C-alpha positions in Angstrom: 1.6 -0.5 6.1 0.0 0.7 2.8 -1.8 4.0 2.9 -4.6 2.8 0.6 -5.2 -0.2 2.9 -5.7 2.2 5.8 -8.2 4.2 3.7 -10.1 1.1 2.8 -10.4 0.1 6.5 -11.5 3.7 7.4 -14.1 3.5 4.7 -15.4 0.1 5.7 -15.6 1.0 9.4 -17.0 4.6 9.1 -19.8 4.9 11.6 -18.6 1.9 13.7 -15.8 3.6 15.7 -12.2 4.7 15.2 -9.3 2.9 13.8 -6.2 2.4 16.0 -2.9 2.0 14.2 -0.3 0.0 16.1 3.5 -0.2 16.0 3.3 -3.8 14.7 1.4 -2.4 11.7 -2.0 -3.8 12.7 -5.2 -1.9 12.6 -8.1 -2.4 15.1 -11.5 -0.9 15.5 -11.9 1.0 18.8 -14.9 2.8 20.2 -15.3 6.5 19.7 -14.6 7.0 23.5 -11.5 4.8 23.5 -9.1 5.7 26.3 -6.0 5.2 24.3 -4.4 2.1 25.9 -5.0 -1.6 25.5 -3.1 -4.1 27.8 -0.7 -1.2 28.7 0.1 -0.4 25.1 -0.8 2.7 23.2 -1.5 2.9 19.5 0.7 5.1 17.2 -2.4 7.0 16.1 -6.1 6.8 16.3 -7.8 7.8 13.1 -11.5 9.0 12.9 -13.1 7.5 9.8 -16.0 9.9 9.5 -13.8 12.9 9.7 -11.4 11.6 7.1 -13.4 9.7 4.5 -17.1 10.7 4.8 -16.7 13.7 2.5 -16.0 11.3 -0.4 -18.8 10.0 -2.5 -16.9 6.9 -3.6 -14.0 4.9 -2.1 -12.0 5.5 -5.4 -12.0 9.2 -4.7 -10.6 8.8 -1.2 -8.0 6.3 -2.4 -6.7 8.9 -4.9 -7.0 12.1 -2.9 -3.5 13.5 -2.5 -4.4 15.5 0.7 -5.9 12.5 2.4 -3.1 10.2 1.6 -0.5 12.8 2.7 -2.4 13.5 6.0 -2.5 9.9 7.0 1.1 9.2 6.0 2.3 12.3 8.0 0.4 11.4 11.2 1.8 7.8 11.2 5.3 8.9 10.4 5.3 11.6 13.0 4.2 9.0 15.5 7.2 6.8 14.6 5.4 4.4 12.2 6.3 3.2 8.8 3.8 3.7 5.9 4.1 3.3 2.2 1.9 4.6 -0.6 0.8 1.8 -2.9 0.5 2.1 -6.6 -2.6 4.0 -7.9 
């Protein structure tokens, strides 16, 4: 997974629900009250778009924010996932 792709998805879905990141590197939109399992499988992490990207006025600011990039990468890696930062 590419960190900036995750941020773009968070930006696009802000206000629509949360983003589940799965072990197979897919991202899906889940409702805010999502219980944490689908077909017996749990996502690596569930990211809340509003909490992560709403403070930025423009997507470009979010894509280049070192703190945001690191926060997302750490959460995914701590959950056993793989994530790579794309070129800026």
